[in-house]
N, C-alpha and C positions, 0 to 999 in steps of 0.2 A: 721236073722232079719235085720242085717246091709246090707246084700246082697239085700234084698227086697227093702230097703230104697234107695240103689244106683240105682236099676233098675227103681224105681219110679221117682227118680230125672232125670235119663237119658231120660225117656219117657216124662217127663214134659218139659225138655229142647228141645227135638225134636218137641214136639207139638208147643212150642213157636216159634221155627225156622220155622215150616211150616206156622204158622199164619203170621209171618213177611214176608215170601216169597209170600204168597197169597196177602198180602197188597201191596207189591212192584209191583207184576204183575198187580193187579187191578189198582193201581195208574198209572202205565205205560200205560195201555190200555186207561184209562180215559184221560190222557194227550194227547195220540195219537189222540183220537176222538176229543178232544177240538181243538188240533192243526189242524186236518183235516178240522174241521168246520170253523176255522178262515181262512185257506187257501182258502176254497171254497167260503166263504163270500167275501174275498178280490178279488178273481178271478171274481166273479159275479159283484162286484162293478166296477172293472176295465173294464169289457166288456161293462157294461152300460155306463160308462164314455166315452169309446172309440166310441160307437155309437153316443152319444151326440156330441162329438167333431167332428166326421166326418160330421154329419148333419149340425153343425154350420159352418164348413169350406165350405161345398157345398152351404149353404145359403149366405155366404160371397162372393163367386165367382159369384153366380147368381145376387146378389144385385149390385156388381161392374159393371157387364156387363149391367144390366138393367139401371143403372144410367149413362152409357156411360162415365165412369171416364176418366180423361185425362191421357196421358202417363206419367209415372213417379210418379203418385199420390199414396199415401198410406193413410191408416186410422189408427187412434189410436185404442186401444182395444175396441171393441163394445160388450156390454153385451146384450145377447138376452134372458136372463132369464133361468130358469131351470139349473142354475149353469154352463152355457156354454157361452163362449165369443170367438171373433175372431178379427183378423186384416188382411187387404188385401194390396197387392202391385201390380200395373200394370206397366209392363215394355215393352219397345220396344225390338225386336230382330234385332239388327243392323247388317248390312252387312259389316261394316268396319273392322271386325275381323273374324276369323274363328268361325263359329256358327254351332249349331246343327239344322238339318232340322226337320221340323214337330214339332217344339217347344221342341225338345228333347225326344219326345215320339217315341216308337218303331214303325217302319213302317211295317205293315202286308204285307205278300207276295201278289203280284198282286194288291196292292193298291198304287196308285200314290201319289206323294208329289211334290210340286213346289219349285223351287229355282228361285226367281225373279231377273232378270238381269236389268230390267228397273223399274222405279217408277210406282207403281200401283196408279191410281186415278179413281174416279167415272165418270169422264167426257168422254163421248163416242168419242169425237173428240181429246182428249188429252192423252188418255190412252197409256202407253208404249212408248211414244215418248219423248226424243230420245232413241234409243237402246243403248246397252252397248257393248264396245269393250274391249277385254282383254282375260286373261287365267283363266279358272275355274278349280279348283281341288275339287273332290268329294271323300269322304272317306266312306267306308262301310266294313262290315264283322266283325266277332268275332274272336279275336286271340286265344281264349280258345278252339276252335273246328277246325277240319281239313278242308281243302279246299273242300272236298266232301260234308261236312255238312254246308258249307257257301252258301249264295245265289249268283246267277248271278244278273247282274244289267242291266236293259234296260234304256237308256237315250234318251229323245226326246228334241232336241233344236229347238225353234221357233225363227226366226229372219227375218228381212226385213227392208226396208226403210219406210214402212207404214204397218198398220194393214191389209189393203186391199190386199197388195202384200206379206204378210208373207209366209214364206216357213218353212218346217220342215225337220230336218236332224236327222237320227236315228243311235244310237250306241248300242252295246250290248257286255258285258264283262262277262266272266265266269272263276273263278279261278280253276275250276275242269277241267283238261285237257281231261278226258274221255267224260264228257258231252259236252265240247266245240267241240270235234271231230264230234259229231252227230248234235248239234244244230247250228254249224257254228258261234258261238260267238267268239269274240276276246280273245286270250290267253294273258298271260303275255308278256309285251313288253315295249317299250319306254314310251307309254302313259298309261300303266296298270301295276302297280308296287306292289309287295308284300313287306310289311314292318310292322312296329309297330308304330302306330300314336295315340296320345291322344288329345282329344278335350273336354274341360270342364269336365274332370274326366272320360270320356268314351273312351275306347280303340278300335281301328280299325285295320283291317288286310291289307286293300288294298286302294290304291289311284288311281283314274282315272283323267288324265289331259287332258282337252279340250283346245287346243291352237288356237289362231287366230280367236276367236269369233268376228264377226263384226255385228253391229246393232242387238245384241241379245235382245230378249224380255223376254223370260223365258225358264227354263229347267224343264222338267217333269221327275222324277226318279221313277222307278218301280222295286222293288226287285222281283226276280223270284226264285221259289223252296222253299224259307223259308224267315222268317221275319228278319229284321235287323234295327239297328240304322244307321243314315246317318249324315254326317257333310259336310260342304262346305266352300270354301275359294276363294274369287276373288282376282286377282292380284291388287296391289295397287301402284300408282293410275291406273285406277279409282277404287274406292271401290264399292261394291254392295249396292243397296238400302235397305231399311227396309224390313224385311221378315214377319212381322206380330207382334202380341203382345202376352204376357203371363199374365195371371191373377193368382196370387198365394194367397191363403188364409191359414193362420195357426190358428187353433182353440184349445181351452183348455177347458177341463171339469174335475174337480177334479185335479188329478195328471197326467192325460193323455193329450198328445198333438197329433193332427193330422194335416197333411199338404196336400193340394190339389192344383195342378197346372193345368190350362186349357190353351190350345193354341188357339189363335184366328188368323187364317190365312185369307188371302183374298179370295173372292169368286172363286170357281173353274170354269174352262173353260168348255164349252159344250163338251160332249163326242165325238161329230161329228168331232172335231178338231183332234182326234186321231183314225180315222177309221181303220187304218192298224196296230194298236198296235200288237205286237208279241203275238201270242196265245200259251199258254202253258197249260199242264194238271195241275189241282189243286191237 
C-alpha cells in the first residue's frame, strides 16, 4: 500500500513538473512572438519615418533652389506637417583652399567635371577674363584598391588671352603601367606622384601637378575606366575662384534624421569645345 502511495506521489510530481515545463515553454514562445511583433512594428515605423525624412530633405533642397537663397544663408527648422521638418544651408565652394571637385560627389567614369580657373559670370563679354596664372594640383584614385583597379585621368586645359582665341591642351595619366604601355598615357613621374592624400575626409592615391598655367580659363577632368572622387588645389597666391555652391538639407521625422546635399555647378560648356576627347571603351 505504501509503495502504491509513493508511486502515486511520484507520478503526481512528474505531472506537475511537466505542466510547469509546458507553461514555461508557452510563455517563452509568447514572449518571443510579442518581441518579434514589437521589433517588426519598430522597423516599420522607422522605415516610414525614414521615407518621410528623405522626402522632407528633398523638399528643403528644392525650395532653397527655387527661392534662389543667398550664399551662406540657412533656415531654422521648417515644419512641413506629417511629423516631418527640415532646415537648409547654402554654401560656396571656395577655391581659396583645397576643395572637392563636383561638390564632393563621386565622378562617374567618362563623365567630365570642371575646375574653374577664372571667375564665371553670365556676361558674354566679361566671362573668364582675366585668366588665371599658377600651379594646379589635382588628386584622384582610391588608396584601398590597386593601381590596376584605379582610374586613369584625362585633363583638358583651356586658356588664352581671350575667349575668341582660347586654346586647349590635353594631358592623360594612368597609374597602371600595363595600361599606360598600350594607351600611351603618362606614367608616374615628377608631375604624376603616388602617395596618400586627404581632403575634407576623403583619401586619394595620386596627385597630378600642372605647372606654369598662364591665362587659364578652366580645366575639364575626365576619369577613365572607373569612377573616382577628385580634389583640387591652386597655388596661393593667386587663389582659385568659386567653384559653385552646395545646398544641404537635414530633415527629421520621429527619431530618424536624413541629410541630402546637392551640388550646383556653373553651366557646362558645349560639347563641341571637346571634339577630340580621348575615346575609350566603356
